[in-house]
N, C-alpha and C positions, 0 to 999 in steps of 0.2 A: 418572676419567671421571664425568661428570655425566649424569643421565637428563633428557631434555627431552620435554615433550609438545608437539606441533605440529599445526597444521591448514594445509591448502593446496589447490591445484588442480593436477592432473597434466596431461600432454600431451593427454589426451582431454577435458579440461574437467571432469573429475569431482572432487568433493570428496574429499580424503583427510585422514585424521587418524591419529595413532599416536604411539609413543614411540621415541626414538632416543638412543643414548649418544654423547656427544661431549665433548671436552675444554672447549670453550667454544662460544658461540653462533655465532662466525664459522665454526668447523669444521662446525657443524650445518648452516648455510646452504649452505656449499660442497658438502657431501655430498648434501644434498637436491636442490640446483640441478643437479648432475651427473646425478641420476636423473630430471630433468625435472619436478620438483615445485616449483611457484611457491608459496613459503611466505607465508602470510597473517598468521599469529600463532604464538607459541610461548610456553612457560613452562617453567621448571625445577622447577615444582611438580607434584603429582599430576595425572594426566590429568582434564580437566573442571574443575579447580578455578578456573583463570584465567577461563574464559568465564562461570561462575556468579557468581563474586564480582564481576567487573567490571560485568556486566550489571545485577546487582541493586543495587549501591551507587553506580555512577557513570555509569549509562547516560543519555545525553542525549536530549532531545526533538529533533524535526526542526528546530524553530525555533532551539534552542540550537546545534545543529550548524551550521546556516546562518550564525548570527551569529559563532560561533567562527572558521569558515573565512574569512568575509568580513573580519573584523577582522585575522586573521593575514595574509591576502593584502595588505591595506592597509599594515600594518606592514612586511612584507617588501619591498613595492614602494617604501616610503619609505627603504629602505636600513638599517633597524634590524637588528642581529644577532639570529639566531634565539633565542638564549638570553635576550636582554632582551625580545624580542617576547613570549615565553611568560610572563615575569615581569610584563610590562605587562598582559597578558590576565588573569593571576591577581589582580593588584591591582585591576583594574577590574571583575572578575566580580561579578555581582549574586546569584549562587547558589553554594552550597558545591560542587555538582557540577562546575560550570565551573572553579572555583578549584582544586579537587583535580586535575582533569584537566590543566590548564595546568602546575601544579607537578609532576605526575607525568611529563608529557612533558619538562619542563625537566630533571628528575632523570635521565631517560634520556639526553638529550643530553650532560649532564655525565658520564654513565658511559660515553661513547664511542659511543653509538648515533647513527645518522642519524635525521632526523625521520621518515622512512617506517618504519624499524624501531621507533622509539618508538611511533608511532601503531599499528602492527600488534600490538605487544605490550600497550601500555597502554590502548588504546581500540579494541577489536575492533568496537564498535557503529558506528564510522565506515564499516566495509565495505571490501571489495576495491577498489572504484572509487577511493576516497580514497587508499589505500595505493599503488596503482599509479600514480595521476597525480602523487603527491608523489615517488614513486621516480623517474619519468621526469624530472620537473622538476629533481630533484637531480642526475641523471646528465647532463642537458643544460645545467645551469647557468641554467635558466629556471623556478626554483621560484615566483617571483612570478606568471608567466603561468599556470602550472599551477594554482596556487591560485585565481587569478581565474576561470579557466575552470571549475574545480570549484564555486566560489561561484555562478557563473552557472547551472550545471546544477542545483544545489540550489535556487536561487531560483526557476527556471522550474518545477521539479517542485512546489515548495511553492505557487506561484501557481495551478497547475492544481488542486491539491487545495482550495485556498482558494476558488477560483471555484465548484467543484462543491458544496462545503459551504455557502457563503453563498447560492447559488442555490437550495439545497434547504431552507433554514430556513423560509421562509414556507409553502410547501405542506405541509411535515411538521408544522409548528405548527398549521396549519389542520385538518390530518387529526386530530391529537391533541385539539384543542379539540372537534371534531365528535364523536369517540369518547367524550370525557368528558361531552359534553352528552347523548348517547344513553344512556350509563350512568347518568347522574344521573336521567334521566326514567324509565327502566326500574326503577331501584333505590329511588327515593324518591317521585317524583310519582305514577306510576301506581297503586302500592299504596294510597295515600290515597284516590284516586278509586274503586279497586276496593271498598274497604270500604263507601263510600257507596252504589255502584251495586248491590252484592250484597245489601244490606239493603232496596233498593227492590223487588226482584223478579227473576224469571227471564227477563223479556222484554228482555234486553240484546242489541244488535246483534251479529251474528256477528263483525265486524271488531273490536269492542270486547272481546268474550270471547277472541278470539285473542290480542289485544295483552295482555290481563291474564294469560293463560296463559304468554305469552313472558316477561312481567315476573316471574311466579313462578318459572319455570325459571332466569332469570338470577339472581334473589336466592338461589336454592338452590345453584346451580352456577357462580357467578361465578368462583370460584377455579380452575375448569377452564380458563377463558379465558386465565388467567395461566400456569397450570402447563403446559398443552399446548404453547404456542410455546417455552417454556423447555426442555421435554423434547425437542421436535423439534430445537432447536439442539444439545442435548447429544448426541443420537443421531447428527446429521450430523457433529459434531466427532469423535466416536468412530469413526464409519464412515470418515471421511476420513484417519484415522491411517495406514491401509494405503495404500501407493503406488497399487496398482491401483484401489482405491476412490476415491482422490483424483483419479486420472485420469478415471474415469467422471463424477465430479461436474463437473469442469472441462469435459469434453466436452459434458455436458448443458447446462451454463450458457451455453456459447458458442452453442448452438442456439436460445436463448431469443430471441423477437422483441425487437428494439431493444436490450435490455440486453446481449445476447451480443455484438452487433456493437459496441456502445459500449465494452464491456470490452475487446474485442480491439484496438480503436483506442487505448485508454489504454495497453495493454501494448505496442503497437507504437511509440507515441510515446515511451514510456520506453525501449524498446529502441534505437530509432534515435538518440535523444539521448544515450544512454550510449555507442553506438558512435561517434557523431560527436564527442563530447567526448574520448574516449580517442584516437581516430585523429588528431585535430587537435593533441593534446598530444604525439604521437609514439610512442604505444603500438603495437606491431605488430598486424596484423589478427588473427592467431591468438589472441594474448593478449587482445585486446579481445573476441573471440567467447567465450572462456572466462569472462571476467569478466561479459559480458552474460548469459550462460547462468546464471551463479550468482545474478544479481540478478533474473532473470525470475521471475514468480510463478505463471504458468500452466504446468501440467505438460506440456500438448501443445506450447507454444511452447518449453519447455525441450528437449523431445525433437527438435523441429525444428532447434533451434540446435545440438544435439549432432551431428545428422546433417550439418548444413552444416559444422561445425568439422572433422569427420573427412574429408569430401569435399574441402574447401578445402585441407586438409593434403595431400591427394593431388594437388592441382593443378587441381581443377575451379573454375569460375567461380561466385561466390556468387550472382549474379543467376539463373543457370540452376537452381541448387538451390532458390532461393526460388520460382521459377516452378512447380516440381514440388510444392510445398506449398500446400494450400488456405488456410493462415493468412495468407499475404502477398497483399494486394490488388495489382492490376496496376500502380497508380501507384508502389508501393514497389518493385516488381520492376523497372520501366523506369527509375526514378531511380537504383537500384543499378547497373543495366547502364551508365548514363551516367557514373556515378562511376568504374566500373572502366575505362571507355574513356578518360576524362580523367585518371585517376590521382588524383582529388580526392574519394575516398569520404567523408572526414571532413566536408567542407563540404556534400556532397550529403545525407548522413544528417542533419545539423543542419537543413538546409532542409526535408527530409521531415518531421522532428519538429515544426517550426514549423507546416507545413501541417496535419498531424494534429491538433495542439493547437488550431488555429483551428477545425477541423471539430468537434472534441469540444465546445468552447465553444458553437459555434452550435447543435449538436444538443441539448446539455444545456439551453441556454436555451429553445429551441423546445419540447422536451418538457415542461419544468417550466411554461412558460407555458400549455401545453395542459392540464396536470395540474390547475392551480388551479381553472379553471372546472368541470372535471369533478368534483372533490372538493366544491366548493360546491353544484353541482346535485344530486349523490348525497346529500349530507348533508341538503340542503333537502328532497328527496323523502322521505327516511327520517324525519326529524323532523316534516315536514308530515303524513305519513301517520299518525304517532302522534297528532298533535293532532287531526286529522280523525276518527280512530277514537273518540277521547274525546268530541269534540263531537257526534258522531252519538248517543251515549248520553245526553248532556245534553239535546240537543234532543228526544229521544224519551222523556224522563222522563214527560210528561203521558199517554203511551200505555202506560205500564207499569202493570199491574194490581196493586192493593195487597191 
């Protein structure tokens, strides 16, 4: 008997991990499946060694995952055998990580594993969504369709992230340039003027004296402006390690004006697209909910999905459970109800995700367009005020008594 370390999701959608003795991996899967555990990955090494080693040595970026799945989907659609697909991907890889991953999966296939088993064991960073969709594609003989839907999901998720990041570049760069300008004036320009003005006499305008005092404090304690934000981040990270504290932080963040609502919409778009992709690929609703709960990032949304999972398991309608939660807007609730009535929840959820993503893009674009002039005006007033304070002293030099 060999000892296996495994991770999976139980019937309540909760993450489970532990060790199990079995003669081989097939016996392990049969035993855990009979107990209602959906296995995500396993290893016959010591507990924890698999996850740590793989994540550190062969973890792929989001772009590399998308390229790998897209290219694999294209090759499978072209009728190339899986073994050769992986060899082609390994030969065409531009990085050692992708090459090692492709060869590792190919080794798993040659060892008798299915592609979903090889991905679950060799590449846990792909996640439960990828494993489940590949598993469904293998079971239904539509692996190419499942891979293409998965590639579409990853591409759309990457597109939203890229849009938000690219839209934020200009205002963030503008803000940093403004901060650097203010720091340069306070740290280098004003002290030179202060030496001249202080030698001329005490009759310096109040505004100029205040600016010189601020400059002196900045030169003496500038390191606090760097250290305090860093300490605040470290304190928040340490505070959020406890589940109850993380829940409080997520609850507070969702109540923030604009940012809270936008964050919730991003989470809901990710949730509905995940559910839509899984359901359209043939994954049962309960298993789709369990996977969606595992990939959700907000603790409150995880709890809501957990309750929905348990009540749907008892036969209640998903739309009614969503209506009872403040996290789901009326549009999502009504569309879910329509999907239940028509029996086409997968397509409905995908449509909801498209609408939410369009709203996210529109709101982000409008907010950043408003932020740019606000930053410009604020920095202009701040720097202009400094310049005027210094000019007041220069223009009043003839009034200063020697």
